[in-house]
C-alpha positions in Angstrom: -30.7 -7.2 28.5 -28.0 -7.4 31.2 -29.3 -10.3 33.3 -26.2 -12.1 34.7 -23.7 -9.5 33.6 -22.5 -9.0 37.2 -22.0 -12.8 37.6 -19.3 -12.8 35.0 -15.8 -12.6 36.4 -14.8 -9.8 34.0 -11.6 -9.0 35.9 -10.2 -12.5 35.1 -11.0 -12.1 31.4 -8.8 -10.2 28.9 -9.1 -7.8 26.0 -6.5 -6.0 23.8 -5.4 -3.8 26.7 -5.5 -6.2 29.6 -8.2 -6.8 32.2 -11.7 -6.8 30.9 -13.2 -5.3 34.1 -14.3 -2.2 32.1 -16.4 -4.2 29.6 -19.7 -4.1 31.6 -19.5 -0.3 31.4 -19.1 -0.5 27.7 -22.0 -2.9 27.3 -24.2 -0.7 29.4 -23.0 2.3 27.4 -24.3 0.7 24.2 -27.9 1.0 25.7 -27.5 4.6 26.9 -30.0 7.3 26.1 -27.1 9.6 25.3 -25.9 9.3 21.7 -22.4 10.4 22.5 -22.1 7.7 25.2 -23.4 5.1 22.8 -20.8 6.1 20.2 -18.0 6.1 22.8 -19.0 2.6 24.0 -19.1 1.2 20.5 -15.7 2.7 19.8 -14.5 1.1 23.0 -15.8 -2.3 21.9 -13.9 -2.1 18.6 -10.9 -0.7 20.3 -10.5 -3.3 23.0 -12.9 -6.2 22.9 -12.7 -6.7 19.1 -9.4 -4.9 18.5 -8.5 -5.1 14.8 -10.8 -8.1 14.3 -9.2 -10.1 17.2 -11.3 -12.3 19.5 -10.6 -12.6 23.2 -12.3 -14.5 26.0 -14.0 -11.3 27.0 -15.4 -11.1 23.4 -17.0 -14.5 23.8 -18.5 -13.3 27.1 -20.0 -10.3 25.4 -21.9 -12.2 22.7 -25.0 -13.1 24.7 -25.4 -9.5 25.9 -24.8 -8.1 22.4 -27.5 -10.4 21.0 -29.9 -9.2 23.8 -29.1 -5.6 22.9 -29.9 -5.9 19.2 -33.1 -7.9 20.0 -34.4 -5.1 22.2 -36.6 -2.4 20.6 -35.6 0.0 23.4 -32.0 0.4 22.3 -31.1 3.1 19.7 -28.3 2.8 17.1 -28.6 -1.0 17.0 -27.2 -1.1 13.5 -23.7 -0.6 14.8 -24.1 -3.4 17.4 -25.4 -5.7 14.7 -22.3 -5.0 12.5 -20.1 -5.7 15.6 -21.8 -9.0 16.1 -21.5 -10.0 12.5 -17.8 -9.1 12.5 -17.2 -11.1 15.7 -19.1 -14.1 14.4 -17.4 -14.0 11.0 -14.0 -14.6 12.7 -15.3 -18.1 13.3 -14.5 -18.9 9.6 -10.8 -18.6 10.4 -8.8 -21.8 10.2 -6.1 -20.5 12.5 -4.6 -23.1 14.9 -3.9 -22.6 18.6 -5.8 -20.7 21.3 -6.6 -17.8 19.0 -8.2 -20.2 16.4 -10.2 -21.9 19.1 -11.5 -18.5 20.4 -12.5 -17.5 16.9 -14.3 -20.8 16.4 -16.2 -20.4 19.6 -17.1 -16.8 18.6 -18.7 -18.1 15.4 -20.6 -20.8 17.4 -21.9 -18.3 19.9 -23.3 -15.9 17.3 -24.7 -18.8 15.3 -26.6 -20.0 18.4 -28.4 -16.7 18.4 -29.0 -16.6 14.6 -32.8 -16.3 14.9 -32.3 -12.7 16.0 -31.1 -11.8 12.5 -34.4 -13.2 11.1 -36.3 -10.7 13.2 -33.9 -7.9 12.5 -34.2 -8.4 8.7 -37.7 -6.9 8.9 -36.9 -4.3 11.5 -38.5 -0.8 11.2 -35.1 0.8 11.1 -33.5 0.5 7.6 -30.0 0.7 9.0 -30.7 -2.3 11.2 -32.2 -4.2 8.2 -29.1 -3.4 6.2 -26.7 -4.6 8.8 -28.7 -7.8 9.5 -28.7 -9.0 5.9 -25.2 -10.4 6.1 -25.8 -12.1 9.4 -28.8 -13.8 8.0 -26.7 -15.6 5.4 -23.6 -16.2 7.6 -25.2 -17.6 10.7 -28.6 -19.3 9.8 -27.8 -22.8 8.8 -31.0 -23.4 6.8 -30.2 -22.5 3.1 -33.7 -23.0 1.8 -35.2 -20.8 4.6 -32.5 -18.2 4.1 -33.1 -18.0 0.4 -36.9 -17.6 1.0 -36.2 -14.8 3.5 -33.9 -13.0 1.1 -36.5 -13.4 -1.7 -39.2 -11.9 0.6 -37.0 -9.0 1.7 -36.0 -8.2 -1.9 -39.7 -8.0 -2.9 -40.7 -5.9 0.1 -37.7 -3.6 0.5 -37.9 0.0 -0.7 -34.7 1.5 0.8 -31.9 1.6 -1.8 -29.1 0.9 0.7 -30.8 -2.1 2.2 -31.5 -3.4 -1.3 -27.7 -3.1 -2.1 -27.0 -5.0 1.1 -29.4 -7.7 0.1 -27.7 -8.0 -3.2 -24.4 -8.6 -1.4 -26.0 -11.2 0.7 -27.4 -13.0 -2.3 -23.8 -13.3 -3.7 -22.6 -14.4 -0.4 -25.3 -17.1 -0.3 -24.2 -18.3 -3.8 -20.6 -18.8 -2.5 -21.7 -20.4 0.8 -24.4 -22.7 -0.6 -23.5 -23.6 -4.2 -26.0 -26.4 -4.1 -28.9 -23.9 -3.6 -27.4 -21.1 -5.7 -29.8 -21.2 -8.7 -32.6 -19.3 -7.0 -30.2 -16.6 -5.7 -28.6 -16.2 -9.1 -32.0 -15.8 -10.7 -32.7 -12.9 -8.2 -29.4 -11.3 -8.9 -29.8 -11.6 -12.6 -33.3 -10.0 -12.4 -31.9 -7.2 -10.3 -29.3 -6.4 -12.9 -31.9 -5.6 -15.5 -34.7 -3.0 -16.1 -36.9 -1.7 -14.6 -34.8 -1.7 -11.5 -33.0 1.4 -10.2 -29.6 2.0 -12.0 -27.8 1.8 -8.6 -29.3 -1.6 -7.8 -28.5 -2.8 -11.3 -24.9 -1.8 -10.9 -24.8 -3.5 -7.5 -26.1 -6.7 -9.0 -23.7 -6.6 -11.9 -20.8 -6.2 -9.5 -21.9 -9.2 -7.5 -22.5 -11.4 -10.6 -19.0 -10.5 -11.8 -17.6 -12.0 -8.6 -19.8 -15.1 -8.2 -21.3 -15.9 -11.7 -19.4 -14.0 -14.4 -21.1 -16.2 -17.1 -24.4 -14.4 -16.3 -23.0 -11.0 -17.1 -24.2 -9.3 -20.3 -21.7 -9.5 -23.2 -21.5 -5.7 -23.2 -21.2 -5.4 -19.4 -18.9 -2.4 -19.6 -21.1 -0.4 -21.9 -24.1 -1.2 -19.7 -22.3 -0.3 -16.5 -21.2 3.1 -17.9 -24.8 3.9 -18.9 -26.1 2.9 -15.5 -23.4 4.9 -13.7 -24.4 8.0 -15.6 -28.1 7.4 -15.0 -27.4 7.0 -11.3 -25.4 10.2 -11.2 -28.1 12.1 -13.0 -30.7 10.9 -10.4 -28.5 11.7 -7.4 -29.8 14.5 -5.3 -28.8 17.9 -6.4 -28.5 18.9 -2.8 -25.5 16.7 -2.2 -22.2 18.3 -1.2 -19.9 19.0 -4.1 -16.4 17.8 -4.5 -14.9 21.1 -3.6 -14.0 22.1 0.0 -11.9 24.7 1.8 -8.1 24.4 1.1 -6.9 24.5 4.8 -3.7 22.5 5.0 -4.5 20.5 8.1 -4.5 16.7 8.3 -8.2 16.6 9.0 -9.1 18.9 6.2 -6.9 17.0 3.7 -8.5 13.7 4.7 -12.0 15.2 4.2 -11.0 16.5 0.8 -9.7 13.1 -0.3 -12.6 11.0 1.0 -15.1 10.0 -1.7 -18.2 12.2 -1.3 -20.3 9.4 -2.9 -19.0 6.4 -1.0 -21.8 4.2 -2.2 -21.1 4.9 -5.8 -17.4 4.2 -5.2 -18.2 0.9 -3.6 -20.5 -0.1 -6.5 -17.7 0.4 -9.0 -15.0 -1.1 -6.9 -17.1 -4.3 -6.5 -17.5 -4.5 -10.3 -13.8 -3.9 -10.9 -12.9 -6.6 -8.3 -15.3 -9.0 -9.9 -13.8 -8.5 -13.4 -10.4 -9.5 -11.9 -7.9 -10.0 -14.7 -10.2 -9.0 -17.5 -8.0 -5.9 -17.9 -9.3 -4.8 -21.3 -12.8 -4.5 -19.8 -11.5 -2.9 -16.6 -9.6 -0.3 -18.6 -12.7 0.5 -20.7 -14.7 0.8 -17.6 -12.2 3.1 -15.9 -12.1 5.2 -19.1 -15.9 5.5 -18.9 -15.7 6.6 -15.3 -13.0 9.1 -16.0 -15.0 10.7 -18.8 -18.2 11.0 -16.8 -19.9 14.4 -16.8 -20.1 14.1 -13.0 -17.1 15.2 -11.1 -17.8 12.9 -8.2 -17.8 9.9 -10.5 -14.5 11.0 -11.9 -13.0 11.5 -8.4 -14.1 8.0 -7.4 -12.5 6.7 -10.6 -9.2 8.4 -9.9 -9.0 6.8 -6.5 -9.8 3.3 -7.6 -7.4 3.6 -10.5 -4.5 3.6 -8.0 -5.3 0.0 -7.0 -5.6 -1.1 -10.6 -2.2 0.4 -11.6 -0.5 -1.1 -8.5 -1.8 -4.6 -9.0 -1.7 -5.1 -12.7 0.8 -4.7 -15.6 -0.8 -3.2 -18.7 -0.6 -0.2 -21.0 -2.1 2.4 -18.7 -1.3 5.4 -20.9 -5.0 6.2 -21.8 -6.3 6.1 -18.2 -3.3 8.1 -17.0 -3.9 10.7 -19.7 -7.5 11.0 -18.5 -6.3 11.4 -14.9 -4.0 14.1 -16.0 -7.0 15.9 -17.6 -8.5 16.1 -14.1 -5.7 18.5 -13.0 -7.5 21.3 -14.8 -10.7 20.7 -12.8 -12.0 23.5 -10.6 -12.9 21.1 -7.8 -10.0 20.9 -5.4 -10.8 17.3 -4.2 -10.7 16.0 -7.8 -7.5 17.8 -8.5 -5.9 16.6 -5.3 -6.9 13.0 -6.0 -5.4 13.1 -9.4 -2.1 14.5 -8.1 -1.9 12.0 -5.3 -2.3 9.0 -7.7 0.1 10.5 -10.3 2.8 11.0 -7.6 3.0 7.2 -7.0 3.2 6.3 -10.7 6.7 7.7 -11.3 7.6 7.1 -15.0 4.1 5.7 -15.7 2.8 9.2 -15.1 4.5 10.5 -18.3 1.2 10.6 -20.3 0.0 13.2 -17.8 3.2 15.3 -17.9 1.7 18.1 -20.0 -1.1 18.6 -17.6 1.2 18.4 -14.6 3.6 20.9 -16.2 0.6 23.2 -16.9 -0.5 23.0 -13.3 3.0 23.6 -11.9 3.5 26.6 -14.2 0.1 28.2 -13.2 0.2 27.5 -9.5 3.6 28.4 -7.9 2.0 28.3 -4.5 1.8 24.5 -5.0 5.5 24.0 -5.5 6.3 23.6 -1.8 4.0 22.3 0.9 4.5 24.0 4.3 3.4 21.6 7.0 2.3 22.5 10.5 5.2 20.4 11.9 8.4 19.3 10.3 10.4 20.5 7.3 8.6 21.7 4.2 8.0 19.2 1.4 7.7 19.3 -2.3 4.2 20.0 -3.5 2.4 17.0 -5.1 2.3 18.4 -8.7 6.0 19.3 -8.8 6.9 16.0 -7.2 4.8 14.0 -9.7 6.3 15.9 -12.6 9.9 15.3 -11.5 9.2 11.7 -10.6 7.8 11.2 -14.1 11.2 12.1 -15.5 10.0 15.3 -17.3 12.8 17.9 -17.5 10.3 20.7 -17.3 10.6 20.1 -13.5 14.3 21.1 -13.6 14.0 25.0 -13.8 11.2 24.9 -11.2 13.3 22.8 -8.8 16.1 25.3 -9.3 13.8 28.1 -8.1 12.9 26.0 -5.1 16.5 25.4 -4.3 17.1 29.1 -4.5 14.4 29.7 -1.9 14.8 30.0 1.9 14.0 26.4 2.8 14.9 23.2 0.9 12.1 20.7 1.0 13.2 17.6 2.8 12.3 15.3 -0.1 13.7 17.4 -3.0 16.9 15.4 -3.2 15.0 12.1 -3.6 13.2 13.2 -6.8 16.2 14.5 -8.7 17.5 11.1 -9.6 14.4 10.4 -11.6 15.2 13.3 -14.0 18.5 11.6 -15.1 21.0 13.8 -17.0 18.2 16.5 -17.3 18.9 17.4 -13.7 22.5 18.2 -14.3 22.0 22.1 -14.2 20.9 21.6 -10.5 24.3 20.4 -9.4 25.8 23.8 -8.4 22.8 24.7 -6.3 22.9 21.3 -4.7 26.5 21.6 -3.8 25.9 25.1 -2.4 23.0 23.8 -0.3 25.2 20.9 1.0 27.8 23.4 2.0 25.2 25.2 4.1 24.5 22.0 6.2 25.9 22.4 9.6 27.3 18.9 10.5 26.7 19.3 14.3 23.1 20.6 14.0 20.0 18.7 14.9 18.8 18.9 11.3 22.0 17.5 9.7 20.4 14.2 8.7 17.3 15.9 7.1 19.4 18.4 5.4 22.3 16.3 4.2 21.0 12.9 3.1 18.5 14.0 0.4 21.2 16.3 -1.1 23.8 13.6 -1.0 21.3 11.3 -2.7 20.8 13.8 -5.4 24.5 14.5 -6.0 25.2 10.7 -6.1 22.5 10.3 -8.7 24.0 13.1 -10.8 27.6 11.7 -10.3 28.7 15.2 -9.5 32.5 14.9 -9.1 32.8 18.5 -8.0 31.0 17.7 -4.8 33.9 15.8 -3.4 35.2 18.7 -1.2 31.7 19.3 0.4 31.2 15.6 1.0 34.6 15.3 2.7 33.9 18.4 4.8 30.6 16.8 6.0 32.3 13.5 6.9 35.2 15.1 8.8 32.9 17.4 10.9 30.1 15.0 11.9 30.0 14.8 15.7 30.1 11.3 17.3 26.8 11.8 19.1 24.8 13.2 16.1 21.4 11.6 15.8 21.3 9.3 12.7 25.0 9.9 12.2 25.4 6.4 10.7 22.9 7.2 7.9 24.6 10.5 7.1 28.0 8.8 7.0 26.9 6.0 4.8 25.2 8.4 2.4 28.4 10.4 2.2 30.5 7.2 1.6 28.2 6.1 -1.2 28.5 9.5 -2.8 32.3 9.2 -2.7 32.0 5.8 -4.2 30.0 7.2 -7.1 32.4 9.9 -8.1 35.5 9.6 -5.8 37.7 8.3 -8.6 37.9 11.9 -9.8 39.9 12.8 -6.7 41.5 9.6 -5.4 44.2 11.3 -3.5 41.6 13.1 -1.4 39.1 10.3 -1.1 41.2 7.2 -0.5 42.8 8.3 2.8 39.3 9.1 4.2 37.9 5.8 3.2 40.9 4.0 4.7 40.3 5.7 8.0 36.7 4.4 8.0 37.9 0.8 7.7 38.4 0.7 11.4 34.9 2.0 12.3 31.4 0.6 12.3 31.2 1.7 8.7 33.9 -0.6 7.6 31.9 -2.7 5.2 30.4 0.3 3.3 33.8 2.1 3.2 35.6 -1.1 2.0 33.1 -1.4 -0.9 33.7 2.2 -1.8 37.4 1.9 -1.5 37.3 -1.1 -3.9 35.4 1.0 -6.4 37.8 3.9 -6.2 41.2 2.1 -5.8 40.6 -1.5 -6.9 43.0 -3.0 -4.4 41.6 -6.3 -3.1 44.4 -6.7 -0.5 43.3 -3.5 1.2 39.7 -4.5 1.7 39.5 -8.3 1.8 40.7 -8.8 5.4 38.3 -6.1 6.6 35.3 -7.5 4.7 36.0 -11.1 5.8 36.2 -9.9 9.4 32.8 -8.1 9.0 31.1 -11.4 8.2 31.2 -12.2 11.9 29.5 -9.0 13.0 25.8 -8.0 13.3 23.3 -8.5 10.5 23.3 -5.1 8.8 27.1 -5.1 8.6 27.3 -8.7 7.4 24.9 -7.9 4.6 26.9 -4.9 3.5 30.1 -7.0 3.7 28.6 -9.8 1.6 27.5 -7.3 -1.0 31.0 -5.8 -1.2 32.6 -9.2 -1.4 30.4 -10.2 -4.3 31.8 -7.3 -6.3 35.3 -8.5 -5.7 34.4 -11.7 -7.5 37.1 -14.5 -7.5 39.5 -12.3 -5.6 37.3 -12.8 -2.5 37.9 -16.5 -2.4 39.2 -16.3 1.2 35.8 -15.1 2.4 33.9 -18.2 1.0 33.8 -20.2 4.3 32.2 -17.3 6.1 29.8 -16.6 3.3 28.7 -20.3 3.1 28.0 -20.2 6.9 26.0 -17.0 6.4 23.8 -18.7 3.8 22.4 -20.7 6.8 21.5 -17.6 8.7 18.0 -17.0 10.1 17.7 -13.6 8.4 16.3 -13.8 4.9 18.4 -10.8 3.5 21.6 -12.3 4.9 20.9 -15.6 3.2 20.2 -13.8 -0.1 23.2 -11.6 0.1 25.5 -14.4 1.0 24.2 -16.8 -1.6 24.6 -14.2 -4.3 28.2 -13.5 -3.1 29.1 -17.2 -3.1 27.8 -17.6 -6.7 29.7 -14.6 -8.0 32.9 -15.5 -6.2 33.0 -19.2 -6.8 30.6 -19.9 -9.6 28.9 -22.5 -7.5 25.4 -22.3 -8.9 24.5 -25.7 -7.4 25.0 -24.3 -3.9 23.6 -20.8 -4.4 20.8 -21.0 -6.9 18.3 -23.0 -4.7 18.6 -20.4 -2.0 17.9 -17.5 -4.4 15.1 -19.5 -6.1 13.4 -20.1 -2.7 13.7 -16.4 -1.8 12.3 -15.3 -5.1 9.2 -17.5 -4.7 8.5 -16.9 -1.0 9.6 -13.3 -0.6 8.9 -11.2 -3.7 10.7 -8.2 -2.2 14.0 -10.0 -2.8 13.4 -10.1 -6.6 15.2 -6.9 -7.4 18.2 -8.1 -5.4 18.3 -11.5 -7.0 17.9 -10.0 -10.5 20.9 -7.6 -9.8 22.9 -10.7 -8.9 21.9 -12.4 -12.1 22.8 -9.3 -14.1 26.3 -9.4 -12.6 26.7 -13.1 -13.3 25.8 -12.7 -17.0 25.4 -16.0 -18.9 26.5 -17.9 -15.7 23.1 -16.9 -14.2 21.2 -19.0 -16.7 20.0 -21.6 -14.1 17.6 -18.9 -12.8 16.6 -17.3 -16.1 13.4 -19.2 -16.1 12.3 -17.0 -13.1 12.9 -13.9 -15.2 11.0 -15.2 -18.1 8.0 -16.1 -15.9 8.1 -12.7 -14.3 8.0 -11.0 -17.7 5.0 -13.1 -18.6 3.1 -12.4 -15.4 0.2 -9.9 -15.6 0.2 -9.1 -11.9 2.9 -7.0 -10.3 5.3 -8.9 -8.1 4.1 -7.1 -4.9 0.4 -7.0 -5.8 -1.9 -7.8 -2.9 -5.7 -8.2 -3.3 -6.1 -6.8 0.2 -4.2 -3.6 -0.5 -1.3 -2.4 1.7 0.7 -1.1 -1.2 3.7 1.1 -0.7 4.2 4.3 -2.6 7.2 2.8 -4.5 5.7 -0.5 -5.4 4.9 0.5 -9.0 8.4 1.9 -9.3 10.0 -1.2 -7.9 8.0 -3.4 -10.2 8.8 -1.4 -13.3 12.5 -1.5 -12.4 12.2 -5.3 -11.9 10.7 -5.7 -15.4 13.4 -3.6 -17.0 16.1 -5.5 -15.1 14.7 -8.9 -16.2 14.6 -7.7 -19.9 18.2 -6.5 -19.7 19.5 -9.7 -18.1 17.7 -11.9 -20.7 18.7 -9.6 -23.5 22.3 -9.8 -22.5 22.1 -13.5 -22.2 
């Protein structure tokens, strides 16, 4: 297995962490008789030699030895090595240019040169090896007719459900890779999707057909899938672990609670959902069938996969959300935690579940605040979700939390979602802000959320406490800039109620690193362009964050900021995207020069979806003058996918909120126009 391993100059090769001189030890570890050593070695291979899917010169040098390891009947746990090989070889499909692309291509060539090993492994005595080898058979053996014959043979002989599911995936992969030979594979898949096959295999086949040959799906595919799901659940071993688990509040225990306890079932339904794509009526019906399953594990899986559906697509989700809310009454902690986690990130879209959230909050006061092992306490998920949904039943509970000994670090950030319904909290928020010690280590964590909440409420009576905080902040306070800017924005929101107190403080800040933010606030409070224009024009020559803030403030001055146009036009050519967008919007609002600014904003809109809220805000300020870009807003409103949707995931917790805000802003701009 290791013939020639010592002849390789491993020290001259590289992996993710430098010299590859430790790689021979990892390779030998894969063949160890000790299970722990084998697992550690495989982890090391993924961690260094194939780090996050990358391929290095040391990865290429490993391929012959990995092929020899999986071919040896003496090595245990070969399935993991087979999966590693398949992953390395699959990178050869990359079209990346440069040295990295060449390495990936060579990796694919190297694994393909040993493709015969996957033929032998497809019939291995170990089902986990057979399962892992199925994908390699299709990816690396360049004889379509032979591959199809092997897949047909393995489907007829195989009795292990997990291997059969892997073969089903391989058949779909074969269809995509070899469309000219697809007919036979599609016949196999279609046959697997019907009786008398096991319901799990039928679900797997339906999911693969949805992705590669949707025309072969039955017309009532959702009804069929729901029946199969419930038959599969009924057959599932009664000895499996339930969805409940101890409620220790450690990271490891929470991850265990949130992990699907039926990962295979979860994958089957995810594959079907993914294959159905934009057929949202069918996907909604399927999700509703999952959420009403008698089996709690099926419902838990459905809750988790609903999150991706909500984040990627725009639709009326009220019925599925209502059904997710119904899971909050479940006895199983894992199911309840999953429902809370999904509802937290839906903000206003969680309103159909508000009654269930309110009931849970009312019955479980111990869930109001989550005390973490490290760091400040945080709002409990049910209360956070209720407040983020905009339901005023959260207000009296938040008042009780504010009256407690510790204020959750994120409390201030949810209050704005309650709108005027949070007004009764203002006195307590002011009191809590008054308790923040400006020169303490926790000033940032204590002050910024409270300032955010008071700003959202427009609480004019908070002016004295905000000024106290600004005056007493020490120069060397960690994150002092963030606290100062939050305080200035609060004064901007309600400082006109006490201009004699606020204006002098803001004028003092014009000579500091907070000049741009302070000038914007001063303009809002005083409305004197002569006091702020020289400062803002000067700020355009400073670092990127201050230039952006200055451009945003200048835009609000409108035509009175004409003296700043030369600097803003230069800024439109900046390398930083956000600088270009801020400057272009300011030029348009100040000069009315749509011919200059509109192309910049149009390009940013198309290439960088995260700029769309900023661009739409600019168009709202322009009113009818923004018409040259109104076609973008109309297209956005017609789109079914959310503007930050990504098939590969990677969503942020505020992506749904941002998208809903974008839709409302587009409607308001077009309605006003």
